[in-house]
C-alpha positions, 0 to 999 in steps of 0.5 A: 529463497535466499537473502536477496534483501539483506541490508534493505529497509522496507516500509509496508502500509496496511501490513496487519493482514492480507497482501500487506502481511504476506509481503512483510513475511516474504520481505523478512524471509529474504533478509530485509529489515521491515517496518510493518505499519497499520492503523490497527495495533492489535493486528500487528502483534503476530508480525512483531514476533518476527526477527527483523520486523518492527511494527508501527502505528501509522494512519496513512490518512493523517498527514501529520502522522505520515510526516512524523513517521518519515522524520523518525524512520529516515531513509528507506530502500523500499516504500510499499504503499499497500493500504486501500479500500474497495467501494462496492457499487456503480456511479449511481450508488457512489455518493460524494462521500464514498468517492472522496474516501476512495480517492483519499485512501487509494490515491492521496495517501500514496501521494502523501507517503511518496512526498514524505519519503522520496526526498530522503531516497533521492538524497541517498541516491536511489530507492524503490516505490511500489504502489498497490493498483489492481486489475480494476485499473486496467479493465474497470470492474462492474460494481466497482466504479470508485475503486476502478477509477481510483486505482486507474489514478494510482497507475497513472501517478506511478507511471509519471513518478517513474518517468520523472525520477528514473534518472535519479535512481528511483524505481516506481512501479505499481502491481495489479493483482486480481482478487486475492483470498484475504480477510477483506474478501471474506468480509465482502463475501459474507456481506453480499453473498451470505448464502454462499459458504 
């Protein structure tokens, strides 16, 4: 790998573990200046030791916190919306609180982050937005009703932003990984399949 991201500033949400952390490390190795943000300060300590990585407490469910971060950080080259939540269950096992939380974290947080950082990208002449979707957005998954629905919304939102702002130098893409071995998956397996070690 080279230094393809030299001079680029990238903000990653949910950067303290899993896919977010791996992406911070990959971006840093490619020469980017990375702002690794998360709601959990202690889990960011390892990333703070990497050259070119700044860590930041950021609650993507808090509009005031998002706006403060946007004001303080300024222009980004890349915004990577990685924060998300996987609800387990069918529609009959998904009450309104679980439905609302899934959409608040998986969709509305991305909407708010983009609205906060897109204007400065436009003023600078371009940028890239990456939204975390899922294979669940494409096919729907059993026992993942709210997750599949919310990630489908992420994919549609991404496509709409991409079309609206392509001519302004903004790229907006979603990525749709399948299951990845992360601390979240470990906790899920422990909770629902405790005898399969």
